N, C-alpha and C positions, 0 to 999 in steps of 0.2 A: 503495500500502500504506501501511496507516497505520503512523505513528510513534508510538511512546512516548516518555516522559520518564524520565530518571534523575535522581533529587533528588539536587544538592548539599549537603555540610555548612550546619546548619540556622545564621545570624549571630547577632548579637547587636540588642535593638532600636539601640543606643546608634550600630551601626553601617551605621545605615538606609538612610542617607543615600549610601553606596557599592555600596547595591544596584543602579543601573542601571548599573551598570561590567559589560562583557562578560564582564571575569573571572567575578562571584557569578552571573551567572543561569545560570538552569536550561540542563542542556544537554542536546540532544536527540540521537536515536543511531537510525537505522536499523533495521527488524526482519533486514534485511538482513546490517545489519555483522555478527551476533549468523556465531561460528565455525560452528555446527552448523544455520545456515539457508543452504539453498545453492539458488541460482537456478539451474538446468538450464540457459537459455540465455543465462545470464552466461559461465559456463561452454563453452561453446560458445563462445563471440565471442573467449574467452581464447585457446580451443585454434586458432580461426583466427589468429589472431594472429602466435600463436608460431609457426607451422607458413609461415606467411606470409614466404616471401624480401624482401619489401618494408619489414617490419616493422623499425626502426633499434632497435641496443642498449640506447637508453634505456627505450623502450620496451618491449622484451623483459624488462628489468629489472622496471619499473613495472606488469606484469606477473603475475611470478612473486610479487610482492611481496603485488597483492592474494590470490593464490594460498593464500601461505604462513602466513597465519591462518583458511585453509579448512580444518575437518576432513572429510574426504570417505569415504565410506563406498565398502565393496570394489563393491557393487551400481552405484555412480557413476564407477568406476573403469572401470570394466568398458564401461557402457554409453556412456561419453564417450570413454572411451580419452583422456582428459587426461594419466594416468599416463604414459601409453608416449610422448608428446611432448616432457613434464618432462623423465623419464628420458633421452633422447636431446640432451637441453639440459647434459644434466653432464659431455657431450664438447666443449662448446662451447667455440672460438677464443678467446671475453670470459671471464678471469678470474671477474671480480664476476660472470656469468651462469652459469658453471659451479658457484659455491661454491654461489649459491641456490638453484638448480637441486639440487643436491645435498643443502640444507639442505631444499627444499619434498617432495623423492622422501623423506628418512627420514622426513620427521614422519608421510608420506602410509602409507607404511610399519608406522610404528607405529599408528596408530590402525585399522590392518585387523587387524592383529596383536590389538589390545583391543579390538575392534569390541564385543565382548557385555556388555562390562563400561562402557562409551562411553554418553552418552548420543541420544539416539536425533538422526539429521539431518531436519529438516524442508526436502521439497523444495519447492520452488515453482514450478508451471507454469500454463500460458494456459488460461482456459477454452473451450470448442470454439467461441464465438461468434468468441471473439478469433483462436483458429488457422483459422477460417475465413476470416476478411479477409484476415488473414496468405501462408492458402496463395494467395488470388488477387493480392494486391502481387508474389507471386516467380511468380505466372504472367507478372504484365503485362513484368516485368522482365527474365523469360527472354524473353519474345515482343522486346521491344525492342532486346536482346543478340542475339537471333537462336542462342540455344540451348537447351534441354532444360528443361523443370520439373524435371527431378531433378539438372539440375547444378549443381556447389556455389556458385558464384558470385551467383547472381540470390541465395541464401538466403541469402551470404554479406552484400550490400548492401542487403537487408533487413535481416537480422538488426541490422546498423550504424545503421538508419533507427529501427527498431522499440527500442533500448538508450537511444540519444541522446536521445530524448521520453518517459524513464523509461516505457517497455513498457506505453505506454497507446495504444490506437488510437483516437485525434482527431482534429482537423480540421490542428491542425500534419504530426503524421504520414501522413493521404493529400494531403495538397498539396504534401509532401517526396518522396512517393512518385509524385506526377502529374508534377512537377517533372523527377525525376531521368532516368523514363520517356520523358517527352518530348526531353527534351536527347541521351538518347542514339538516338532513332528519326531524331531530325533533323540529329545531329551526329557525320559518320561517322568522323571523328576520332580523338572522343572517346571510341565506341564501340570499333571496334581498340584503343587503345590500354589503354581495360577489359581487354578479351578477354584483351590480351598478357600482362596485372597489370603494365603499367607506370602505372595510374592505380589507388589502391588504395580503396578501401570507403568509409575514410574521409575521402578528398581528395575523392571524387566525392559525399561528403555536404555537404562544407562548402563546395567550390570550383566545381562539376560544371564552368561554361564558363571557366571560367577554366584550367581544365589542355589547355584543346583545343594 
């Protein structure tokens, strides 16, 4: 996705020697970092992480912090059901998780109540060609796991790979999918651990053969 530049305040000519300082360089920000730009794939990924029993408390906090800066519309909340997941975390035993979940939930509730006056939310979705290729990858993963194509686990693994490579279907994405499929097909120990949720999608992405 294209990036845009946020211009920092102009400096005087006599300060030109300092222009190479990192603090004075132009700052870049991605479109996705804006509150009203919502990547549906990323929301689904966050939801899967929050629902997974393998997600550590510090990772849950990181996900909630990412979600706290996003303005989600009523329709997105209904479609993704991320609101229900965050709502459950308001009763989490970890105090920081509980408080941050409350903050995120209240913010989204406020966004829904003021939706008519709020800026429109931009939803970022994949094109049809990308979706077709991703569907094939999920099918290969399901086959290697001996699961149905409709099972959530192959989808979660594929989504992790897709997001790790910046939502691009390129050589690195295809190679990683092939690598994971090969490992799952030929390493029964890893396959069982993945199916039993003893190995997360993130661990499988980073060190597939090291989890045996």
